[in-house]
N, C-alpha and C positions, 0 to 999 in steps of 0.2 A: 608501470602502465604507456600503453603506447598513447602522445599527446593525439586528443581530438581532433578534430577535422573542424575548421571555419562553420563549416552549416550546423555542426553539431552545437558547437555556443549557440549559435542564434535561432537554432529552434528551441535549444534551452530555455533562451534568453525570452522566444515565443509562449513557451509554457508558464514563464513564469510570470508574463505578463497577461496570459490569461488565467491564473488561480490569483494573482492580485485584483481583480474584480468582486471574489467573492465577500458576500457582505456581510456575510458572520466572522463572528472576530475571535481572536485567542490572545488573552496575556501572555506572554512568555519572558524573562525575565525583566517585568514590569513593560515591557515596550504592546500596545497590542495591534496586531495585525493579522491581514486574511489569514485565513484557518486552512486555505488550501495549500495556500505559498508557503505555510509552517509545515502544513506534512508534506511536502514534495521534499522541502528541502532536510526532514528527516529522511527522508528515503532514501535522498543521495548519499547521507550522510553514513544509513547505515551499511549501504548499497559501498561503498567506500570500504567500508572497517570489514567486512566480512566475506566481500568479493574482489581487493585491490584489484585485480585484471578481468575486470565486468568489460563486454566488447562494447560497443557504441551502442550499439541496438538497446542491450540490458540498460544502459543509463539512460536512454531516451526515456526507455516501460517503464522504468522505474520511478520519474522525475513526473510523467504523466500516466499513473496510477489511478490518482485520482481525478485529474484537469477537469473541474467545471462541475464537481459531482452535484454542487447546490443546485441544482438547473436541474435535476431530475429529483426531485422532492419524494421521499420516503413515504409522507401523506396520504400522496397523488395514488398510494395502491394497496390494499385490503389489507389487514391485522392477517399474522399468521405465515407457518412456512412459504405457503404455495404467493399468497403475495411479495414476501421477502425476496426470497428465488426470482422470482418474474422483476422486480423492482434492480435487482443487484446482476438481471441480465442486460437490462435497460443500459442503465452503468456502463457494463463494458463497452454495450455498443457504440451509445456516447464517446467513452475516452477512448473509442478505437476510430473513430470517426473524426476525431476532433485532432488527435494527432496523426493520424495519416495524412487531415489539410495540412498541417505545421509543413512535416515533412519532404511534403511532396512542393510545398512554393519553396523550401531550400534546396530542392534538385536531388532528394535523395530518387535512389532505383523502387521500382516497384519492388522489385524481391527484399530487399531493405524494408520498404514498410509493410510487407507481409510478416518478416521476421519481426517488429516489433508492435505489430496488431497479436501477431503470435504469442509473443511475453507477455501483455497486455490482456490477454483472453485468460491465460494462464492455463491454455491448451497441452494435453497429454503430461500434465502434472504428474511427478514421480515417473517418467519416463523420460522430457526433456527439460538437461540439465539447468535451461535457461529461466524458463516457465518453475520448475523447484528455485533457485537461487529466491527468484520475485515473489514467489510466494510466504520463503523466508524470511523475506526482509517487511515482505506486511503485517507477520506474525510479530517478527520480531520488535519493530518501530510499535505494534500495538501495546506489546507487552512491557515496552521501557516505559511510555509517552499514552495511555488511553486507556490500561484496561483499570487503574485507581478507579480514575473516572467516569469508568462503565459501573464499576465497583459501587461506588458512593452513589450513584444514578439510581440505584433497584436496590434499595432500603428493602424489601422487600424480600427479596432474592434469599435465601440461605446459601451456607454453604456449598453442600450438596450438590444444589444448583446453580449455583454458579462457576463451578469445578467440573459439571458435564458441558456449560456452553462452551468454556474454556478449553476442554477434552475438542472439541470439531474443530477449533480453531489447531491445536495441535496436532490432531493427527495426519494435515497438509503436509507437516513439515516433515522432513527426514531428519536425518540422526545430529546432521551439522547444522538446521536449522535450532533443533531442543537444546544441544550444547553454547549455542551462540545467547537464546536464553535464559536459559540458567546462571550463564556468564553472567549476565547484567548486574547492578548495586541496587538489587528493590527492597522493600521494606519484608520484613519479617513475614506479614501476616499475605501477604502475594505470595513471596515463593511457596508459603504451604497448598494457598491454592494451586500453583501450579501443579506440587508436587501433588496433589489429590486429582488434579485431572488427566496427570501422567501414567496413572495406575492400569 
């Protein structure tokens, strides 16, 4: 991997500083830390594992995938699929705007900023390699770190409903993403759900 530029390190530091303001906390290995900071670090770790030659733009996009997401609360949007999609669109716009401002502050060109925005928005999924790579990483991080929590939070969902929800995530991935998810060391119940979702 090419050694990133000084401005890359500065941009990452600003992304981390923004995410460190998250009032929501997660306990990881006995330490309580801001939720989006934990998530962004997991995204970078997974990206480095799956795509060790990732470009600077993809690395920034992965770190900023959920930057300041708590500022766009899901509860401010209607229940149901339409409300969920509207919330997700607002989040993408928010993440793209914040990341653009950080990159511009550190001297990135408009072209490079546009590249990162395209990846964050996951435009041309299945056609653009970097957008697809980010989608794969998002899904692997979800399966590895958040799927069990999601399942535990919905005791009223049976396996069929959970598998259907998971299928919507898995179908956005490509074969490399599926292989990475299946290679994780996961509880047997989680592996069974993934198997059901892939049918």
